[in-house]
N, C-alpha and C positions, 0 to 999 in steps of 0.2 A: 452522373458527374464529369463534366468538358475531361477530358484527361490534364489537362492547363491546373487547374484545377484541383487536381490528383495531387499534382507535384510542387505545385505551392502548400500545398497541408502535408507533403514533407520533408521540405525544403522549412517549415514553421517544426515541426518536431523532431529537427534537427538540430535545429536552434533549438532547439529549450531543452535538451540530451546535457549541452555547453551553457548553460545558461548559467546553473545557481549545480551546489550540492547538497540542495536537499533537497528530500525523497517527497512531501510535502506540499512544497511551492511550485516543483517541476508535477506534481503531478496535477494540482489546482491548474495551471496553466493544459495541461494538456484534456482533460475535463472538457475545459472555457473554450478548448478550440473544438471537439468536439459535438461540443451542442453549435457550432457555428456549422460546420461542415457536413454533420445528417440531421442536422432539421432537429432538432430535438427541445422539449423544453425543462428537463430532468435529465441530472446523472449523473454515475457517480463509477467507482471502482472499485467492487470485489473483489481484497488480497487473502492471500495465504496468512496466518499466520504461523509462532512456533506454533505444532501440537495438532495441528492441523483445522483447524478453528479458521474463521473466514472476520475480517471488519471492512468494514465500508469506508473509504479513502476519497477523501478531494469530494464530498455530496456538494448536490446544487445548491439543493433542502434539503433541510431536515425531515424534510418527510419524501424523499430518500432514502438515509439513515433508516427510521420506521420501516414504510417496503424490505428494503434487504434485512434488516433486523428479524421480523416476520415468516423469511423466505430460514433463515442460518432459524431461525426457532421451529419454524414448522419441520429442517430437513425438506421441501422443494422448495422450489422455481428453476426459471431460468436465468441467470444469475450465476447461480451454486451451482448447473447441469453446464454450465458453459462454462464453470472453471475444469471441473474434473471433465468431460469430455470434450475431446476433439471438436467438436462444431459452432453452431450458432445458431442461434432461436428465437425467434419472432412470436408474439402472439400480438393480433389483429385487433383481440376482443380480448384484457382481459378476464370480467369479470364471469364470462362464460366460457372460458379456453378449456379442456378435460383435461387437460397433462395435468394443471393444476390447478385443479376443484378444491380444495382448501385455503390456497395462498393466494384466486385468482381475484376472489370476490372481495379478501381482505384488502389489494390491492386496491381497485373497485374504488374502495371507500374512502379512499384517501385520498380519490382525484386522478388517479391513474387507466388509462384508456386500454394504452397497447407498453409495446417494449420491444425493443431489440434487444439484445447480449448476446457478446461474439466475447469468447475466450481471446485475453492477453497475453498469449507466445512466443516464442522463436528460438529456438538453434534447442529445444530438446526443453529446456527453460520454460516455467509455466509461472506465468504471479498470478494470477484470475481471472477478472471478467472485466469489459469495460460494459456499462449498461444503463441503458436512453430507454430514458420514462415516454411519453407521451402522454397530453394530459387528456388526449381522442382520444380514440380507435383507427382507425387507420389499418391502410393494405401498402401493406414494406413488399419493391419491387425488388428482380432480381439483381439489382443496380445498389437497391439501398445494403443488399445483401452482401453483395460483391464488395461496397466504395468501405464498411466496417469492418472487412474480412482485414484489407487491404491496411487501415485507421491501425483500427488494434493491433497488431504485430509492429509495426512502428512506432506507436505510443507503448507496446513492452519492450523495445530496444531502448528507447529513451530513459523509461522512467528502469530500468534496467542495468545501464547503463549510470545512471546520476547514486543510487541503492548502492553498486561495487565502489564509487568513488568515494558519497559517506564512511561505508564503513573503514577507507580508507585510511579516509579524514579520521576518524571514530581510533583508530585502533590506534594512529598513531599520535594522536594528542591521550589518549587511554596511556603510552609506553612514559608519555616526559613526563604525565603525572606521577603517574608509580613510584620513578628512577626520582624525581622528588621529594616522594612522603620516601621512600630510601634514603635521597639523602637527609632526612631531617633526620629518620631514626636512629640512621651512622652515627650521626653527627653528636646527638643525645644522650648516647646507649653505648657507646664506643664501639660498636658493633661491626663487622663487616658487609661486605653487596648483599651476598650468599645470605645470611644471616637475615638482615631488615627482608627483605624478600622474604624470607619464608617466618615471621613475625607478623608481615600486612596480608598472606596466602594463611596463615594459621587462624586467625582472628576472620576474614576471609569463608571460610571455610566455615569457624564452631560457628561467626551468627548469621551467617546463611546472605552475608551482602557482600555484595560485586565489587570485585577486589578491584577498580578503579573510583568504585566510593572507599571504600575504605578507606584508600591511600587519601582521595580529596577529604576525610574527615580528618587524617593529620596534619595535611596545609594548613588544616577551618584552628582544626586548634592546639597544635603542637605536639599533639599528643595521642596513639590510641582509646578511646573510653576504658577497655578496659583499665588499662592503668591507672589511672581516676580510681580505678574502684581494686 
């Protein structure tokens, strides 16, 4: 891909990093741009979840999720290997690739001929992998690989930036909701702020419900459910 095209792609990725505070919407924009830039029919992101498991984010089609899910179940495949290892994986013919003897033929039956998976990582932090599926078998060039690596690095920066901003926004909103619930309990039961917070926290721990959800219950019902019991 010409240098001018690469620069334009990077500008578009940078624009996505400030266009929205929602990770899912940003990921959809990243994947759509990947399909345009890297000439693939199907794409999605494999991202780490808490505990080290995987999930597929922003798949272009349901069949991408199916193919990825098979990798997670079998514990083999280019997407999860690209996420775990600092490398890019290419397969010109998934049906006959000996590296993934179980998953490859299964992916082929779903309609995939080849794949390129690049690690989503920047600054020592890894998000997962960018997965680019093609419906036909094809030969990937050195330029294809290099472009995918550049794209994936900048895509990781874009998604991580939005994720951090979303987390900060959620934290601020959560503190606001908890503060409102504290105020309601203080007024209703003549508690000080520390005691009202202790009540919320105790309910959260006892019922195994997140503190923000407990606060939302108080705001919605005017009381803790246990008070009704």
